[in-house]
BAFI-3210 file (N, C-alpha, C; in Angstrom, 3 decimals, decimal comma, padded with zeros to 6 digits):
// residues 275
n [1|2|3|4|5|6|7|8|9|10|11|12|13|14|15|16|17|18|19|20|21|22|23|24|25|26|27|28|29|30|31|32|33|34|35|36|37|38|39|40|41|42|43|44|45|46|47|48|49|50|51|52|53|54|55|56|57|58|59|60|61|62|63|64|65|66|67|68|69|70|71|72|73|74|75|76|77|78|79|80|81|82|83|84|85|86|87|88|89|90|91|92|93|94|95|96|97|98|99|100|101|102|103|104|105|106|107|108|109|110|111|112|113|114|115|116|117|118|119|120|121|122|123|124|125|126|127|128|129|130|131|132|133|134|135|136|137|138|139|140|141|142|143|144|145|146|147|148|149|150|151|152|153|154|155|156|157|158|159|160|161|162|163|164|165|166|167|168|169|170|171|172|173|174|175|176|177|178|179|180|181|182|183|184|185|186|187|188|189|190|191|192|193|194|195|196|197|198|199|200|201|202|203|204|205|206|207|208|209|210|211|212|213|214|215|216|217|218|219|220|221|222|223|224|225|226|227|228|229|230|231|232|233|234|235|236|237|238|239|240|241|242|243|244|245|246|247|248|249|250|251|252|253|254|255|256|257|258|259|260|261|262|263|264|265|266|267|268|269|270|271|272|273|274|275]
n.u [098,695|096,760|096,985|094,585|092,761|091,087|089,760|088,542|086,659|083,532|080,520|077,679|074,214|073,523|072,788|070,701|072,405|074,700|074,542|075,582|078,318|078,600|077,771|079,853|081,944|081,182|081,237|083,960|084,980|083,940|084,997|085,852|084,701|082,450|083,622|085,312|083,421|082,215|084,393|084,751|082,415|082,711|084,831|083,913|083,491|081,153|080,163|082,316|082,187|079,710|080,254|082,225|080,728|078,963|080,880|081,881|079,649|079,384|081,724|081,162|079,709|081,088|084,067|086,334|088,375|089,073|087,041|084,900|085,467|085,534|083,038|080,864|081,850|081,993|079,271|078,191|079,474|078,400|075,727|075,929|076,877|074,648|072,688|073,858|073,803|071,110|070,987|072,957|072,551|072,785|075,501|074,652|072,026|068,585|067,523|067,812|068,979|069,972|068,005|068,790|067,744|065,480|066,664|067,966|068,696|066,549|066,285|066,469|068,621|071,757|071,810|073,731|076,355|077,810|081,242|083,535|086,274|086,594|085,603|087,482|089,879|089,194|088,758|086,744|084,399|085,119|083,542|081,878|082,777|080,668|079,446|078,948|075,666|074,173|072,090|068,810|066,733|064,057|064,028|064,990|062,905|060,849|061,706|061,685|058,974|057,970|058,787|057,723|056,827|056,739|058,381|060,861|061,227|061,458|063,713|066,069|069,229|071,951|075,125|077,679|081,195|082,559|085,117|086,260|084,446|084,756|083,689|084,762|084,222|081,632|078,729|076,225|073,016|070,481|066,843|064,743|063,752|063,343|062,628|065,050|067,184|069,726|071,149|074,168|074,888|076,647|079,944|082,229|085,334|087,322|089,926|092,316|092,263|092,406|093,148|093,524|091,914|089,372|087,195|086,686|085,927|083,510|081,886|081,866|080,736|078,163|077,238|077,100|074,987|072,859|072,713|071,783|069,224|067,987|068,764|070,067|071,603|073,793|074,075|076,304|076,972|079,336|081,065|081,730|084,442|086,018|088,669|089,828|087,633|086,452|088,477|088,532|085,977|086,091|088,101|086,897|085,222|083,213|081,556|081,418|078,378|077,227|079,319|078,513|077,345|075,129|071,801|069,577|070,614|071,272|068,754|067,805|069,628|069,049|067,261|068,754|070,311|072,949|073,293|072,524|073,694|074,127|073,244|072,903|075,139|076,793|077,121|077,792|079,175|077,923|078,189|078,058|077,338|076,876|075,449]
n.v [007,590|008,799|009,759|009,026|010,315|008,360|008,636|011,103|010,902|011,481|009,871|009,906|010,199|010,284|013,281|015,393|017,187|015,743|013,809|013,823|013,784|011,342|009,607|009,986|008,961|006,291|005,501|005,746|003,898|001,466|001,013|-000,953|-003,247|-004,285|-005,095|-007,127|-008,968|-009,667|-010,842|-012,982|-014,490|-015,046|-016,817|-019,174|-022,745|-023,852|-021,601|-021,017|-023,287|-022,948|-020,591|-021,571|-023,350|-021,604|-020,147|-022,085|-022,542|-020,017|-020,033|-021,459|-019,668|-017,295|-016,284|-015,574|-016,679|-015,340|-013,414|-015,147|-016,082|-013,714|-012,370|-013,776|-013,469|-010,684|-009,966|-011,221|-009,847|-007,288|-007,851|-008,618|-006,237|-004,630|-005,931|-006,455|-004,462|-004,745|-007,320|-007,651|-005,480|-003,580|-004,475|-007,218|-006,776|-007,118|-005,000|-002,745|-000,269|002,382|004,242|007,251|009,757|009,068|007,767|009,741|011,708|013,789|015,150|017,783|017,761|016,131|012,620|010,276|007,778|005,748|006,074|003,623|003,877|006,198|005,481|003,661|005,101|007,217|009,761|012,505|012,749|014,889|017,929|018,323|020,331|022,710|022,351|024,129|024,309|022,921|024,305|025,799|026,788|026,517|024,549|022,363|022,117|021,436|018,936|017,515|017,464|015,628|013,192|010,325|008,627|005,893|005,560|006,361|004,354|002,095|002,716|002,417|003,021|005,343|005,806|008,111|008,726|011,397|013,615|016,325|017,835|016,710|014,015|010,810|008,163|005,609|003,696|001,418|000,447|-001,842|-001,649|-002,916|-006,179|-008,568|-009,453|-008,555|-009,015|-007,661|-006,043|-005,335|-003,623|-002,156|-000,939|001,559|003,209|006,166|006,381|007,414|006,916|004,309|001,159|002,190|001,606|002,615|001,389|-000,797|000,643|001,863|-000,405|-001,629|000,417|000,629|-001,911|-001,760|000,052|-001,369|-003,591|-002,431|-001,788|-004,186|-006,096|-009,272|-010,512|-009,825|-009,472|-009,530|-008,799|-009,702|-008,941|-011,579|-012,056|-010,576|-010,641|-009,010|-007,832|-010,128|-010,994|-008,801|-008,799|-011,243|-010,675|-008,867|-010,462|-011,893|-014,715|-016,955|-017,815|-021,091|-022,248|-022,832|-025,336|-025,785|-026,823|-025,184|-022,659|-023,062|-023,309|-020,718|-019,305|-020,094|-018,294|-016,186|-015,709|-015,822|-013,354|-014,106|-014,326|-014,320|-017,407|-018,441|-018,281|-017,590|-014,275|-012,961|-013,396|-014,469|-013,232|-013,448|-012,330|-012,906|-010,875]
n.w [-078,977|-076,239|-072,934|-070,506|-067,777|-065,939|-063,555|-063,634|-065,578|-067,071|-067,379|-069,181|-070,298|-073,799|-075,565|-077,690|-079,060|-079,166|-081,065|-083,774|-083,280|-081,954|-083,991|-085,845|-084,321|-084,057|-086,744|-087,284|-085,436|-086,323|-088,755|-091,480|-090,442|-091,824|-094,239|-093,309|-092,425|-094,862|-096,190|-094,492|-095,013|-097,744|-097,773|-096,731|-096,933|-098,290|-099,605|-101,296|-102,911|-104,243|-105,639|-107,334|-108,906|-110,253|-111,652|-113,361|-114,972|-116,164|-117,570|-119,831|-121,241|-121,323|-122,798|-121,497|-118,943|-116,603|-116,309|-115,922|-113,384|-111,887|-112,147|-110,670|-108,030|-107,792|-108,081|-105,841|-103,761|-104,139|-103,579|-100,871|-099,765|-100,050|-098,529|-096,060|-093,856|-093,115|-092,179|-090,198|-088,557|-085,583|-084,190|-083,971|-083,446|-084,346|-085,601|-088,373|-088,096|-085,828|-083,579|-083,116|-082,396|-080,916|-078,752|-077,412|-074,526|-072,659|-070,312|-067,833|-066,097|-066,257|-066,730|-065,156|-065,035|-062,466|-061,641|-061,413|-061,010|-059,552|-057,074|-056,280|-056,187|-054,595|-055,473|-056,670|-059,320|-062,008|-063,126|-066,242|-069,043|-070,571|-073,838|-076,890|-078,025|-080,933|-083,293|-083,057|-080,221|-080,781|-082,727|-081,274|-079,477|-081,179|-082,099|-079,714|-079,109|-080,892|-080,044|-078,517|-075,442|-075,820|-078,049|-077,024|-075,131|-076,752|-078,209|-076,759|-075,027|-075,058|-073,857|-073,154|-072,918|-071,408|-071,614|-070,281|-071,819|-074,336|-076,315|-075,984|-076,146|-076,370|-075,423|-076,313|-075,320|-075,715|-075,838|-073,207|-073,485|-072,248|-068,895|-066,497|-068,164|-070,158|-073,059|-074,578|-077,424|-078,896|-078,605|-078,494|-078,724|-079,053|-081,543|-080,587|-077,948|-077,144|-075,502|-072,998|-070,951|-071,170|-072,520|-070,805|-068,542|-069,380|-069,801|-067,234|-065,702|-066,817|-066,202|-063,399|-063,074|-064,293|-062,655|-060,323|-061,108|-061,184|-063,064|-064,070|-065,902|-068,643|-072,115|-074,914|-078,266|-080,663|-083,648|-085,929|-087,067|-085,297|-083,409|-081,512|-080,202|-079,083|-077,316|-075,602|-074,294|-072,990|-071,215|-069,487|-068,086|-069,448|-070,963|-073,750|-075,366|-075,065|-073,792|-071,257|-068,921|-067,474|-067,536|-067,225|-067,785|-070,462|-071,627|-071,265|-072,820|-075,345|-076,269|-077,026|-079,800|-082,277|-084,908|-088,307|-091,643|-095,155|-096,580|-094,089|-092,447|-089,373|-088,160|-085,921|-082,620|-079,515|-076,296|-072,704|-069,346|-065,943|-063,509]
ca.u [097,922|096,602|096,724|093,315|092,560|089,785|089,097|087,789|085,786|082,099|079,734|076,323|073,366|073,674|071,762|070,478|073,551|075,820|074,255|076,509|079,642|078,541|077,736|081,212|082,754|080,797|081,740|085,407|085,282|083,487|085,581|086,425|083,954|081,621|084,492|085,780|082,304|082,057|085,497|084,465|081,399|083,245|085,821|083,305|083,575|079,948|080,103|083,328|081,700|078,667|080,919|082,908|079,706|078,536|082,001|081,943|078,553|079,729|082,862|080,596|079,097|082,087|085,317|087,434|088,396|089,134|085,700|084,051|085,763|085,314|081,645|080,087|082,361|081,588|077,826|077,923|079,919|077,391|074,543|076,211|076,975|073,299|071,878|074,579|073,276|069,810|071,126|073,762|071,996|073,721|076,237|073,821|070,618|067,746|067,135|068,798|069,606|069,756|067,193|069,583|066,891|064,634|067,442|068,591|068,170|065,978|066,091|067,157|069,876|072,392|071,746|075,123|076,739|078,866|082,590|084,202|087,639|086,515|085,399|088,730|090,917|088,719|088,574|085,398|084,352|085,131|082,386|082,202|082,614|079,517|079,752|077,940|074,617|074,005|070,683|068,048|065,886|062,793|064,220|065,075|061,579|060,044|062,122|061,246|057,529|057,655|059,246|056,766|057,417|056,884|059,563|062,031|061,384|061,896|064,974|067,240|070,007|073,345|075,914|078,929|082,282|082,840|086,389|086,388|083,628|084,974|083,194|085,876|083,749|080,191|078,232|074,800|072,259|069,173|065,666|064,484|062,784|063,104|062,894|066,317|068,199|070,111|072,028|075,091|074,902|077,779|080,918|083,213|086,219|088,087|091,177|093,430|092,055|092,280|094,108|093,708|090,933|088,109|086,144|086,378|085,223|082,148|081,151|081,672|079,806|076,823|076,869|076,708|073,652|071,873|072,565|070,946|067,841|067,441|069,231|070,916|072,480|074,045|074,592|077,044|077,192|080,619|081,205|082,387|085,904|086,700|089,432|090,053|086,405|086,282|089,450|088,155|084,845|086,554|088,925|086,045|084,412|082,140|081,771|080,673|077,220|077,564|080,347|077,891|076,885|073,872|070,674|068,707|071,251|071,168|067,390|067,708|070,476|068,436|066,526|069,732|071,039|073,728|072,714|072,998|073,625|073,990|073,299|072,781|076,400|076,736|077,863|078,200|079,305|077,178|078,837|077,156|077,920|075,904|075,787]
ca.v [007,343|009,918|009,286|009,478|010,236|007,712|009,125|012,317|010,655|011,622|009,019|010,447|009,867|011,081|014,288|015,691|017,838|014,797|012,751|013,810|013,379|009,905|008,937|010,010|008,054|004,928|005,248|005,554|002,680|000,269|001,008|-002,240|-004,393|-004,858|-005,799|-008,369|-009,907|-010,154|-011,770|-014,194|-015,268|-015,496|-017,884|-020,395|-023,812|-023,970|-020,423|-021,215|-024,316|-022,347|-019,675|-022,384|-023,873|-020,509|-019,815|-023,126|-022,290|-018,825|-020,343|-021,934|-018,534|-016,225|-016,869|-015,202|-017,420|-014,375|-012,863|-016,195|-016,135|-012,428|-011,913|-014,257|-012,870|-009,281|-009,880|-011,611|-008,746|-006,230|-008,317|-008,554|-004,821|-004,079|-006,595|-006,629|-003,658|-005,250|-008,601|-007,536|-004,450|-002,923|-005,481|-008,366|-006,411|-007,426|-003,737|-002,344|001,014|002,812|005,451|008,179|010,807|008,471|007,359|010,916|012,072|015,133|015,704|019,045|017,436|014,972|011,306|009,841|006,485|005,775|005,801|002,734|004,340|007,210|004,822|002,991|006,085|008,185|011,068|012,827|012,971|016,298|018,403|018,478|021,659|022,802|022,617|024,946|023,527|023,138|024,435|026,738|026,203|026,152|023,273|021,350|021,947|020,744|017,543|016,894|017,258|014,499|011,967|009,781|007,765|004,561|005,560|006,404|003,044|001,133|003,138|002,025|004,082|005,552|006,481|008,622|009,071|012,816|014,030|017,782|018,348|015,940|012,644|009,938|006,790|005,449|002,326|001,364|-000,605|-001,981|-001,576|-004,133|-007,080|-009,636|-008,966|-008,929|-009,279|-006,486|-006,361|-004,326|-003,868|-001,464|-000,311|002,227|004,221|006,904|005,711|007,959|006,621|002,869|000,490|003,016|001,180|003,332|000,421|-001,517|001,569|002,008|-001,645|-001,820|001,433|000,251|-003,099|-001,308|000,637|-002,389|-004,422|-001,689|-001,787|-005,538|-006,997|-010,361|-010,992|-008,898|-010,099|-008,667|-009,402|-009,282|-009,407|-012,887|-012,101|-009,623|-011,265|-008,003|-007,721|-011,346|-010,975|-007,762|-009,205|-012,310|-010,053|-008,192|-011,440|-012,482|-016,036|-017,140|-018,695|-022,458|-022,754|-023,230|-026,719|-025,804|-026,980|-024,014|-021,587|-023,361|-022,980|-019,261|-018,790|-020,392|-017,101|-015,200|-016,398|-014,909|-012,952|-014,899|-013,609|-015,079|-018,857|-018,841|-018,241|-016,652|-013,042|-012,468|-014,325|-013,941|-013,367|-013,102|-012,217|-012,833|-009,780]
ca.w [-077,768|-075,322|-071,589|-069,951|-066,335|-065,822|-062,343|-063,949|-066,720|-066,821|-068,274|-069,130|-071,425|-075,010|-075,821|-079,108|-079,683|-079,225|-082,029|-084,910|-082,774|-081,694|-085,290|-086,398|-083,504|-084,424|-088,095|-087,173|-084,687|-087,030|-090,100|-091,875|-089,917|-092,880|-095,193|-092,678|-092,436|-096,236|-096,447|-093,715|-095,716|-099,032|-097,586|-096,193|-097,947|-099,115|-100,468|-102,341|-103,829|-105,078|-106,571|-108,348|-109,814|-111,128|-112,546|-114,392|-115,909|-116,943|-118,463|-121,089|-121,930|-121,452|-123,292|-120,609|-117,678|-115,503|-116,138|-115,362|-111,950|-111,221|-112,165|-109,513|-106,793|-107,784|-107,837|-104,454|-102,904|-104,248|-102,846|-099,434|-099,396|-099,972|-097,504|-094,798|-092,743|-092,686|-091,498|-088,980|-087,688|-084,684|-083,439|-083,683|-083,273|-085,501|-086,225|-089,383|-087,779|-084,451|-083,469|-082,306|-081,842|-079,894|-077,580|-076,795|-073,204|-072,721|-068,984|-067,546|-065,432|-066,874|-066,090|-065,197|-064,498|-061,461|-062,131|-060,450|-060,732|-058,503|-055,796|-055,916|-055,888|-053,611|-056,091|-057,139|-060,767|-062,394|-063,882|-067,661|-069,624|-071,464|-075,237|-077,571|-078,657|-082,362|-083,631|-082,249|-079,198|-081,414|-083,407|-080,236|-078,920|-082,178|-082,105|-078,471|-079,121|-081,751|-079,408|-077,559|-074,412|-076,412|-078,914|-076,156|-074,513|-077,768|-078,821|-075,987|-074,402|-075,462|-072,828|-073,713|-071,997|-071,618|-071,025|-070,361|-072,918|-075,557|-076,261|-076,375|-076,243|-076,166|-075,309|-076,668|-074,642|-076,349|-074,983|-072,440|-074,113|-071,288|-067,536|-065,897|-069,190|-070,931|-074,199|-075,111|-078,865|-079,523|-077,712|-079,350|-078,136|-080,055|-081,917|-079,809|-076,527|-076,958|-074,620|-071,806|-069,962|-071,343|-072,833|-069,568|-067,652|-069,878|-069,561|-065,794|-065,200|-067,239|-065,429|-062,064|-063,155|-064,599|-061,464|-059,383|-061,598|-061,097|-064,121|-063,571|-066,976|-069,751|-073,323|-075,836|-079,578|-081,234|-085,032|-085,936|-087,250|-084,428|-082,339|-080,470|-079,431|-078,291|-076,219|-074,648|-073,460|-072,100|-070,170|-068,510|-067,370|-070,241|-071,552|-074,988|-075,262|-075,455|-072,900|-069,990|-068,861|-066,734|-068,466|-067,112|-068,537|-071,882|-072,048|-071,327|-073,891|-076,639|-076,673|-077,506|-080,862|-083,114|-086,188|-089,432|-092,906|-096,392|-096,454|-092,694|-091,708|-088,240|-088,344|-084,607|-081,497|-078,369|-075,001|-071,607|-068,004|-064,864|-062,622]
c.u [097,901|096,253|095,434|093,337|091,168|089,034|088,174|086,825|084,315|081,347|078,262|075,540|073,619|072,504|071,681|071,707|074,791|075,695|075,280|077,907|079,674|078,512|079,128|082,122|082,465|081,341|083,237|085,739|084,936|084,041|086,229|085,646|083,137|082,463|085,017|084,672|082,100|083,160|085,286|083,464|081,950|084,194|085,238|083,273|082,351|079,817|081,116|082,862|080,650|079,270|081,631|081,917|079,242|079,643|082,114|080,843|078,866|080,860|082,371|080,012|080,087|083,417|086,496|087,318|088,388|087,756|084,753|084,270|085,318|083,839|080,841|080,533|081,915|080,105|077,487|078,347|078,911|076,142|074,753|076,309|075,593|072,537|072,551|074,042|071,940|069,949|071,908|073,202|073,076|074,352|075,359|072,365|069,843|067,291|068,206|069,498|069,300|068,997|067,908|068,702|066,033|065,380|068,147|067,900|067,727|065,707|066,881|068,523|070,442|072,163|073,114|075,284|077,780|080,197|083,320|085,612|087,649|086,371|086,681|089,774|090,506|088,527|087,112|085,453|084,292|083,889|082,790|081,985|081,440|079,971|078,628|076,935|074,465|072,525|069,978|067,212|064,548|062,888|064,279|063,700|060,699|060,384|061,589|059,764|057,140|058,039|058,243|057,501|057,629|058,120|060,840|062,298|061,947|063,281|066,197|067,979|071,412|074,030|077,251|079,929|082,743|084,111|086,582|085,655|083,793|084,474|084,262|085,457|082,251|079,845|076,725|074,158|070,867|068,054|065,422|063,397|062,446|063,442|064,237|067,446|068,459|071,052|072,859|075,230|075,951|078,636|082,038|084,031|086,995|089,448|092,368|093,346|091,890|093,422|094,479|092,714|089,575|086,964|085,717|085,559|083,763|081,309|080,864|080,685|078,369|076,337|076,414|075,283|072,588|071,662|071,650|069,478|067,237|067,872|070,145|071,835|072,582|074,623|075,341|077,278|078,451|080,686|082,107|083,907|086,687|087,385|089,658|088,821|086,168|087,219|089,064|087,046|085,210|087,348|088,067|085,012|083,279|082,547|080,928|079,520|077,576|078,612|079,763|077,404|075,553|072,699|069,749|069,285|071,131|069,777|067,209|068,472|069,954|067,642|067,449|070,623|071,836|072,999|073,336|072,770|073,410|074,217|073,324|074,058|076,308|077,635|078,349|078,395|078,652|077,934|077,865|077,943|076,787|076,354|075,624]
c.v [008,589|009,352|009,892|009,339|009,677|008,159|010,306|012,144|010,747|010,784|009,386|009,986|010,820|012,046|014,572|016,287|016,951|013,827|012,695|013,383|011,878|009,122|008,879|009,050|006,602|004,571|004,982|004,226|001,407|000,183|-000,345|-003,448|-005,081|-005,644|-007,115|-009,420|-010,502|-011,151|-013,084|-015,079|-015,839|-016,676|-019,128|-021,462|-023,909|-022,803|-020,545|-022,244|-023,738|-021,371|-020,440|-022,940|-022,789|-020,112|-020,830|-022,936|-021,083|-019,099|-020,836|-020,791|-017,421|-016,854|-016,549|-015,960|-016,468|-013,766|-013,887|-016,345|-014,862|-012,042|-012,458|-013,630|-011,417|-009,141|-010,236|-010,503|-007,597|-006,601|-008,204|-007,112|-004,208|-004,641|-006,673|-005,763|-004,173|-006,547|-008,472|-006,512|-003,779|-003,979|-006,660|-008,043|-006,767|-006,167|-003,283|-001,037|001,355|004,134|006,429|009,239|010,256|008,116|008,533|011,256|013,526|015,739|016,991|018,799|016,154|013,711|010,666|008,447|006,678|005,423|004,925|003,201|005,395|006,570|004,139|004,005|007,082|009,574|011,270|013,133|014,457|016,671|018,639|019,916|021,660|023,131|023,408|024,043|023,913|023,210|025,358|026,008|025,769|024,793|022,138|021,064|021,160|019,260|016,828|016,595|016,035|013,166|011,528|008,902|006,351|004,486|005,583|005,044|002,035|001,459|002,654|003,234|004,133|006,344|006,891|008,892|010,480|013,188|015,519|018,349|017,624|014,515|011,717|008,476|006,737|003,972|002,357|000,187|-000,668|-001,858|-002,936|-004,957|-008,260|-009,137|-009,476|-009,175|-008,004|-006,909|-005,147|-004,598|-003,030|-000,814|000,250|003,205|004,905|006,274|006,194|007,569|005,135|002,323|001,343|002,640|001,833|002,375|-000,363|-000,640|001,730|000,768|-001,829|-000,814|001,093|-000,972|-002,721|-000,757|-000,435|-003,331|-003,746|-001,674|-003,187|-006,491|-008,065|-010,924|-009,941|-009,692|-009,057|-009,434|-008,811|-009,789|-010,629|-012,836|-011,246|-010,322|-010,297|-007,880|-008,942|-011,345|-009,953|-008,237|-010,371|-011,722|-009,388|-009,143|-012,080|-013,861|-016,174|-018,103|-020,073|-023,073|-023,225|-024,677|-026,844|-025,849|-025,776|-022,840|-021,821|-023,035|-021,476|-018,723|-019,135|-019,203|-016,032|-015,877|-015,387|-014,548|-013,780|-014,135|-014,545|-016,569|-019,318|-018,835|-017,235|-015,450|-012,467|-013,643|-013,659|-014,259|-012,932|-013,028|-012,114|-011,798|-010,184]
c.w [-076,887|-073,952|-071,055|-068,434|-066,105|-064,578|-062,637|-065,115|-066,303|-067,846|-068,122|-070,350|-072,590|-075,142|-077,324|-079,778|-079,712|-080,390|-083,153|-084,478|-082,537|-082,998|-085,918|-085,644|-083,856|-085,807|-088,088|-086,506|-085,431|-088,445|-090,382|-091,380|-090,997|-093,872|-094,608|-092,648|-093,830|-096,584|-095,701|-094,440|-097,016|-098,902|-096,923|-097,288|-098,855|-100,074|-101,610|-103,369|-104,787|-106,081|-107,682|-109,363|-110,789|-112,107|-113,678|-115,440|-116,788|-117,927|-119,813|-121,918|-122,198|-121,837|-122,376|-119,287|-116,487|-115,242|-115,513|-113,857|-111,239|-111,117|-110,977|-108,193|-106,683|-107,456|-106,392|-103,494|-102,934|-103,458|-101,336|-098,950|-099,200|-098,777|-096,141|-093,670|-092,228|-091,896|-090,196|-088,025|-086,852|-083,794|-083,027|-083,470|-084,535|-086,218|-087,217|-089,054|-086,329|-084,454|-082,535|-081,647|-080,706|-078,629|-076,901|-075,480|-073,224|-071,346|-068,791|-066,927|-066,015|-066,044|-066,253|-064,613|-063,405|-062,107|-061,115|-060,090|-059,625|-057,132|-055,319|-055,463|-054,820|-054,166|-056,469|-058,626|-061,069|-063,162|-065,325|-068,105|-070,581|-072,878|-075,851|-078,256|-080,125|-082,665|-082,666|-081,213|-079,790|-082,101|-082,396|-079,658|-079,880|-082,205|-080,871|-078,483|-079,945|-081,119|-078,353|-076,547|-074,951|-077,291|-078,086|-075,529|-075,506|-078,318|-078,067|-075,443|-075,000|-074,359|-073,421|-072,596|-072,342|-070,865|-071,274|-071,573|-074,228|-075,361|-076,826|-076,493|-076,015|-076,078|-075,514|-075,921|-075,235|-075,344|-074,324|-073,125|-073,214|-069,900|-067,013|-066,869|-069,982|-072,049|-074,575|-076,599|-079,596|-078,444|-078,572|-078,513|-079,248|-080,305|-081,096|-078,331|-076,256|-076,111|-073,410|-070,707|-070,102|-071,644|-071,603|-068,621|-068,080|-069,565|-068,075|-065,215|-065,575|-066,466|-064,017|-062,066|-063,381|-063,414|-060,444|-059,803|-061,652|-062,188|-063,526|-064,658|-068,068|-070,916|-074,157|-077,130|-080,199|-082,670|-085,112|-086,129|-086,254|-083,262|-081,185|-079,578|-078,551|-077,090|-075,160|-073,724|-072,549|-070,933|-069,099|-067,909|-068,138|-070,760|-072,810|-074,755|-075,813|-074,571|-071,560|-070,071|-068,126|-067,713|-068,425|-067,876|-070,034|-072,420|-072,184|-072,533|-075,273|-077,165|-077,236|-078,532|-081,684|-084,393|-087,311|-090,725|-094,072|-096,143|-094,995|-091,902|-090,569|-088,479|-087,014|-083,654|-080,285|-077,092|-073,909|-070,295|-066,997|-063,849|-061,142]
res [m|v|r|l|d|l|d|q|m|v|m|r|r|m|k|d|d|d|i|e|i|v|k|a|l|v|k|e|g|c|e|g|t|e|n|r|l|i|l|h|i|l|t|r|p|l|c|l|f|i|l|a|v|f|s|s|i|l|r|c|l|v|h|s|f|i|l|a|l|a|i|p|v|f|l|l|i|v|f|l|k|i|t|m|p|r|s|t|g|v|l|g|s|s|r|p|y|w|d|y|v|g|s|s|y|r|g|q|k|d|e|m|l|q|n|p|c|c|r|i|s|g|k|t|t|g|t|k|k|q|r|r|r|i|g|s|k|d|k|d|k|e|i|s|e|k|i|t|a|e|r|e|q|a|a|g|q|v|w|v|a|d|c|e|g|d|i|v|g|c|i|f|r|e|s|e|t|r|p|g|v|r|r|i|c|r|l|v|t|g|c|w|y|r|r|e|g|l|g|r|l|l|v|q|s|l|e|l|k|e|r|e|t|g|a|w|r|v|y|a|h|v|p|y|p|s|k|v|g|e|a|f|f|r|k|v|g|y|r|q|v|g|e|a|t|d|e|e|d|n|n|e|m|e|k|e|t|p|e|r|g|f|m|g|y|p|l|t|k|v|f|y|k|d|l]
***
C-alpha cells in the first residue's frame, strides 16, 4: 500500500496521451472479472442441468466418462469467452467496447473536477507535473481532425486521478441518454492505491459535477459476483435497484436493467443514488 495525499489529488479529463496508461490500469483492475462471471453462470442450477443432459448424451457416444463430462463444459467456456465482452460490455453497458479516442479531452486547458477533500481541509489542489507526450504533433492533429462532435458526445467521458503526473485511478461516465440521469460504467484504482479513499474521492467528485449540470440520479453497474464492488457503492450511499418502494421510482428504474448473458442470467447488479 502507498499512502496518498487526497488533498493534492488532481482529477481531470483523460487526454490522448493518457489512453494507453488508462487501458493498462483498466486491464489490471478488471483482472479475473470475466472468469468470475463465467464461474457464476456455470454454477447456476439450470445451466448445470443442461450440462448434465449433454454429458449423458455424449456418454452414449464417447466411452470415456471424464471426456463426456469435460467436453460440454469446455465448449461452454469457449462460447462464453467469445461472447462475454459483447454481452457485458463496459460494466453493464450495452456497448462491447469503450471509445477511448472519442472520449479523450482535446481542450487547451485541463477540465478538472472539484476535490471535496480540499474543501474540507482548506488546502488547494497541487498542480500536476507535465508528462512527456507520446507521438508527434502531426499525428495528434490528424487524430483530432477525425473526431466529430457527435462522436465525442456518444463516447462519454473518462476522468483520471493524477498524482504528481502519475495516473492512479479513473472513472468512466457514459454519454447522456436520459435527461438528468447519469451512469457510472467503470471505476478503477491502481492496486497499490486501494483502500486509501481514492475510489470514494473519484465518485464524489463526479457526483458534484453532475449535480451542478442538473443531474438528479446516478446509476452504477457492478459485476454480479463482485462483493467488494457492491460493498463499496453501498458505503458511498448507493442502493440496489429493487429496494425502493416508491411506485414512481420503480417506473423510472424499469428503464435501467442489468445486463444479461447466457440463458438470460444477470451479469450485473444495478445501483443508484439520488443527488
